DSSP file (Angstrom, degrees, kcal/mol; ACC not computed):
  #  RESIDUE AA STRUCTURE BP1 BP2  ACC     N-H-->O    O-->H-N    N-H-->O    O-->H-N    TCO  KAPPA ALPHA  PHI   PSI    X-CA   Y-CA   Z-CA
    1    1 A M              0   0    0      0, 0.0     2,-0.2     0, 0.0     0, 0.0   0.000 360.0 360.0 360.0 138.0  252.0  178.5  145.2
    2    2 A E        -     0   0    0      1,-0.1     2,-0.1     2,-0.0    68,-0.0  -0.471 360.0-119.5 -80.8 150.1  252.7  175.6  147.5
    3    3 A T     >  -     0   0    0     -2,-0.2     4,-2.2     1,-0.1     5,-0.2  -0.396  29.5-108.1 -77.8 165.0  250.1  173.1  148.6
    4    4 A L  H  > S+     0   0    0      1,-0.2     4,-2.7     2,-0.2     5,-0.3   0.901 121.4  55.3 -60.5 -41.1  249.3  172.7  152.3
    5    5 A A  H  > S+     0   0    0      1,-0.2     4,-2.3     2,-0.2    39,-0.3   0.889 108.4  48.1 -59.8 -39.5  251.1  169.3  152.3
    6    6 A E  H  > S+     0   0    0     38,-0.2     4,-2.3     2,-0.2    -1,-0.2   0.896 111.4  49.6 -68.6 -40.6  254.2  170.9  150.9
    7    7 A V  H  X S+     0   0    0     -4,-2.2     4,-2.0     2,-0.2    -2,-0.2   0.946 114.1  44.7 -63.2 -48.7  254.2  173.7  153.5
    8    8 A I  H  X S+     0   0    0     -4,-2.7     4,-2.6     1,-0.2     5,-0.2   0.922 112.2  53.6 -61.4 -43.8  253.8  171.3  156.4
    9    9 A G  H  X S+     0   0    0     -4,-2.3     4,-2.5    -5,-0.3    -1,-0.2   0.901 108.1  48.8 -58.7 -43.7  256.5  169.0  154.9
   10   10 A K  H  X S+     0   0    0     -4,-2.3     4,-2.6     1,-0.2    -1,-0.2   0.903 112.0  49.5 -63.3 -40.8  259.0  171.9  154.7
   11   11 A N  H  X S+     0   0    0     -4,-2.0     4,-2.3    56,-0.3    -2,-0.2   0.892 110.5  49.6 -67.4 -39.2  258.3  172.9  158.3
   12   12 A I  H  X S+     0   0    0     -4,-2.6     4,-2.7     2,-0.2     5,-0.2   0.946 113.0  47.5 -62.1 -47.1  258.6  169.3  159.5
   13   13 A K  H  X S+     0   0    0     -4,-2.5     4,-2.8     1,-0.2     5,-0.2   0.923 111.7  49.5 -61.6 -45.5  262.0  168.9  157.7
   14   14 A E  H  X S+     0   0    0     -4,-2.6     4,-2.0     1,-0.2    -1,-0.2   0.915 114.3  45.0 -61.1 -43.4  263.3  172.3  159.0
   15   15 A R  H  X S+     0   0    0     -4,-2.3     4,-1.2     2,-0.2    -1,-0.2   0.893 113.5  49.8 -69.3 -39.3  262.4  171.4  162.6
   16   16 A R  H ><>S+     0   0    0     -4,-2.7     5,-2.0    -5,-0.2     3,-0.5   0.943 113.2  46.0 -62.8 -47.4  263.8  167.9  162.3
   17   17 A E  H ><5S+     0   0    0     -4,-2.8     3,-1.4     1,-0.2    -2,-0.2   0.857 106.5  59.1 -65.4 -34.9  267.1  169.2  160.9
   18   18 A A  H 3<5S+     0   0    0     -4,-2.0    -1,-0.2     1,-0.3    -2,-0.2   0.808 105.9  49.8 -63.3 -28.3  267.3  171.9  163.5
   19   19 A L  T <<5S-     0   0    0     -4,-1.2    -1,-0.3    -3,-0.5    -2,-0.2   0.494 116.0-119.6 -85.7  -4.2  267.2  169.1  166.1
   20   20 A G  T < 5 +     0   0    0     -3,-1.4     2,-0.4    -4,-0.3    -3,-0.2   0.802  63.9 145.2  72.2  29.5  270.0  167.3  164.2
   21   21 A L      < -     0   0    0     -5,-2.0    -1,-0.2     4,-0.0     2,-0.1  -0.797  45.1-138.3-104.3 141.4  267.9  164.2  163.7
   22   22 A S     >  -     0   0    0     -2,-0.4     4,-2.4     1,-0.1     5,-0.2  -0.444  35.0-107.0 -78.4 166.5  267.8  161.9  160.7
   23   23 A Q  H  > S+     0   0    0      1,-0.2     4,-2.5     2,-0.2     5,-0.2   0.906 122.3  51.8 -61.6 -39.8  264.4  160.8  159.5
   24   24 A G  H  > S+     0   0    0      2,-0.2     4,-2.3     1,-0.2    -1,-0.2   0.913 109.8  47.4 -63.2 -43.7  265.1  157.3  161.0
   25   25 A K  H  > S+     0   0    0      2,-0.2     4,-2.5     1,-0.2    -1,-0.2   0.909 112.6  49.4 -65.3 -42.1  266.1  158.7  164.4
   26   26 A M  H  X S+     0   0    0     -4,-2.4     4,-1.9     2,-0.2    -2,-0.2   0.922 109.8  51.9 -63.0 -43.1  263.0  160.9  164.5
   27   27 A A  H  X>S+     0   0    0     -4,-2.5     5,-3.0     1,-0.2     4,-0.6   0.926 111.1  47.3 -58.9 -45.6  260.8  157.9  163.5
   28   28 A R  H ><5S+     0   0    0     -4,-2.3     3,-1.1     1,-0.2    -1,-0.2   0.921 111.2  50.6 -62.9 -44.0  262.3  155.9  166.3
   29   29 A E  H 3<5S+     0   0    0     -4,-2.5    -1,-0.2     1,-0.3    -2,-0.2   0.798 112.6  47.4 -65.7 -27.9  261.8  158.7  168.9
   30   30 A M  H 3<5S-     0   0    0     -4,-1.9    -1,-0.3    -5,-0.2    -2,-0.2   0.484 117.3-113.2 -90.4  -3.4  258.2  159.1  167.8
   31   31 A G  T <<5 +     0   0    0     -3,-1.1     2,-0.2    -4,-0.6    -3,-0.2   0.747  65.4 147.7  79.5  23.5  257.5  155.4  168.0
   32   32 A L      < -     0   0    0     -5,-3.0    -1,-0.3    -6,-0.2    -2,-0.1  -0.605  55.7-123.3 -91.0 155.2  257.0  154.9  164.3
   33   33 A C  S    S-     0   0    0     -2,-0.2     2,-0.3     1,-0.1    -1,-0.1   0.892  82.6 -20.9 -65.3 -41.8  257.9  151.7  162.5
   34   34 A N        -     0   0    0     -7,-0.1     3,-0.5   -11,-0.0     4,-0.3  -0.895  68.8 -93.2-156.1-176.8  260.2  153.4  159.9
   35   35 A N  S  > S+     0   0    0     -2,-0.3     4,-2.7     1,-0.2     5,-0.2   0.437  92.2  97.1 -89.2   1.5  261.0  156.7  158.3
   36   36 A A  H  > S+     0   0    0      1,-0.2     4,-2.2     2,-0.2    -1,-0.2   0.876  84.4  50.1 -60.2 -38.4  258.8  156.2  155.2
   37   37 A L  H  > S+     0   0    0     -3,-0.5     4,-2.0     2,-0.2    -1,-0.2   0.932 112.0  46.6 -65.7 -45.5  255.9  158.2  156.7
   38   38 A I  H  > S+     0   0    0     -4,-0.3     4,-2.8     1,-0.2     5,-0.2   0.910 111.5  52.8 -62.8 -42.1  258.2  161.1  157.7
   39   39 A S  H  X S+     0   0    0     -4,-2.7     4,-1.9     1,-0.2     6,-0.2   0.905 108.7  49.2 -59.8 -42.9  259.8  161.0  154.2
   40   40 A S  H  <>S+     0   0    0     -4,-2.2     5,-1.9     2,-0.2     6,-1.4   0.855 112.3  48.5 -68.6 -33.8  256.3  161.2  152.5
   41   41 A W  H ><5S+     0   0    0     -4,-2.0     3,-1.5     4,-0.2    -2,-0.2   0.953 111.6  48.6 -66.6 -49.0  255.3  164.2  154.7
   42   42 A E  H 3<5S+     0   0    0     -4,-2.8    -2,-0.2     1,-0.3    -1,-0.2   0.819 110.2  51.7 -63.5 -31.0  258.5  166.1  154.1
   43   43 A A  T 3<5S-     0   0    0     -4,-1.9    -1,-0.3    -5,-0.2    -2,-0.2   0.548 112.6-120.2 -81.0  -7.4  258.2  165.5  150.3
   44   44 A G  T < 5S+     0   0    0     -3,-1.5   -38,-0.2    -4,-0.3    -3,-0.2   0.659  80.4 121.4  76.9  15.6  254.6  166.9  150.4
   45   45 A R  S   <S+     0   0    0     -5,-1.9     2,-0.3    -6,-0.2    -4,-0.2   0.803  78.5  19.6 -79.0 -29.6  253.2  163.6  149.1
   46   46 A H  S    S-     0   0    0     -6,-1.4    -2,-0.2   -41,-0.1    -1,-0.2  -0.970  71.0-133.6-138.5 152.8  251.0  163.1  152.2
   47   47 A T        -     0   0    0     -2,-0.3   -42,-0.1    -3,-0.1    -6,-0.1  -0.898  35.3-108.6-104.4 135.0  249.6  165.3  154.9
   48   48 A P        -     0   0    0      0, 0.0   -40,-0.0     0, 0.0    -1,-0.0  -0.286  37.3-109.2 -59.1 145.7  249.8  164.1  158.5
   49   49 A S     >  -     0   0    0      1,-0.1     4,-2.6     4,-0.0     5,-0.2  -0.197  33.8-100.5 -65.4 167.3  246.5  163.0  160.1
   50   50 A A  H  > S+     0   0    0      1,-0.2     4,-1.9     2,-0.2     5,-0.1   0.902 125.9  51.4 -57.9 -41.6  245.1  165.2  162.8
   51   51 A Y  H  > S+     0   0    0      1,-0.2     4,-2.0     2,-0.2    -1,-0.2   0.928 111.3  46.3 -61.7 -45.4  246.4  162.7  165.4
   52   52 A M  H  > S+     0   0    0      1,-0.2     4,-2.8     2,-0.2    -2,-0.2   0.839 106.9  58.3 -69.9 -31.6  249.9  162.8  163.9
   53   53 A L  H  X S+     0   0    0     -4,-2.6     4,-2.3     2,-0.2    -1,-0.2   0.925 107.9  47.2 -60.6 -42.7  249.8  166.7  163.7
   54   54 A L  H  X S+     0   0    0     -4,-1.9     4,-2.2     2,-0.2    -2,-0.2   0.906 112.2  49.7 -64.4 -40.9  249.3  166.7  167.5
   55   55 A Q  H  X S+     0   0    0     -4,-2.0     4,-2.5     1,-0.2    -2,-0.2   0.899 110.3  50.4 -64.0 -40.4  252.1  164.2  168.0
   56   56 A L  H  X S+     0   0    0     -4,-2.8     4,-2.9     2,-0.2     5,-0.3   0.906 108.9  51.7 -64.2 -41.7  254.4  166.3  165.8
   57   57 A C  H  X>S+     0   0    0     -4,-2.3     5,-1.8     2,-0.2     4,-1.7   0.909 111.9  46.4 -62.6 -41.8  253.5  169.5  167.8
   58   58 A R  H  <5S+     0   0    0     -4,-2.2    -2,-0.2     2,-0.2    -1,-0.2   0.925 113.5  49.4 -63.8 -43.8  254.3  167.7  171.1
   59   59 A F  H  <5S+     0   0    0     -4,-2.5    -2,-0.2     1,-0.2    -1,-0.2   0.921 120.7  34.2 -62.2 -45.9  257.6  166.3  169.6
   60   60 A F  H  <5S-     0   0    0     -4,-2.9    -1,-0.2    -5,-0.1    -2,-0.2   0.611 104.4-124.7 -86.9 -12.9  258.7  169.7  168.3
   61   61 A G  T  <5S+     0   0    0     -4,-1.7     2,-0.2    -5,-0.3    -3,-0.2   0.925  70.7 115.8  68.3  44.0  257.3  171.8  171.1
   62   62 A C      < -     0   0    0     -5,-1.8    -1,-0.2    -6,-0.2     2,-0.2  -0.768  65.4-102.1-133.8 177.9  255.3  174.0  168.7
   63   63 A T     >  -     0   0    0     -2,-0.2     4,-1.2    -3,-0.1     3,-0.3  -0.615  31.5-113.5 -98.6 163.3  251.8  174.8  167.8
   64   64 A I  H  > S+     0   0    0      1,-0.2     4,-1.6    -2,-0.2     3,-0.4   0.889 117.4  62.0 -61.9 -37.8  249.8  173.6  164.8
   65   65 A D  H  > S+     0   0    0      1,-0.2     4,-0.8     2,-0.2    -1,-0.2   0.886 100.4  53.6 -54.1 -39.7  249.8  177.1  163.5
   66   66 A E  H  4 S+     0   0    0     -3,-0.3     3,-0.3     1,-0.2    -1,-0.2   0.849 107.2  50.0 -67.5 -33.4  253.6  177.0  163.3
   67   67 A L  H  < S+     0   0    0     -4,-1.2   -56,-0.3    -3,-0.4    -1,-0.2   0.788 114.0  46.3 -72.5 -26.2  253.5  173.7  161.2
   68   68 A F  H  < S+     0   0    0     -4,-1.6     2,-0.3    -3,-0.1    -1,-0.2   0.534  87.8 113.5 -91.2  -7.5  251.0  175.4  158.8
   69   69 A R     <  -     0   0    0     -4,-0.8     2,-0.2    -3,-0.3   -58,-0.1  -0.470  61.1-137.2 -75.1 129.4  252.9  178.6  158.5
   70   70 A E        -     0   0    0     -2,-0.3    -1,-0.1     1,-0.1    -2,-0.1  -0.555  31.8 -97.3 -79.7 148.9  254.4  179.5  155.1
   71   71 A A              0   0    0     -2,-0.2    -1,-0.1     1,-0.1   -60,-0.0  -0.380 360.0 360.0 -63.5 142.0  257.9  180.9  155.0
   72   72 A E              0   0    0     -2,-0.1    -1,-0.1    -3,-0.1    -2,-0.0   0.439 360.0 360.0 -95.3 360.0  257.9  184.7  154.7
């Protein structure tokens, strides 16, 4: 069973790739210093803060539920 961090990370990666963005490009568009934070989320090493979850939802045009949803 996957951890919550892993589930969120997979969803972030899938949505980023669907937009055709590299981690670096996504970081720049979100106003982040570099892609290390995005990389750590996608690898499931860290979970985004509540503030960053809201920013990610705005960026992707999705709900928090969608970021937390496990693949069926």
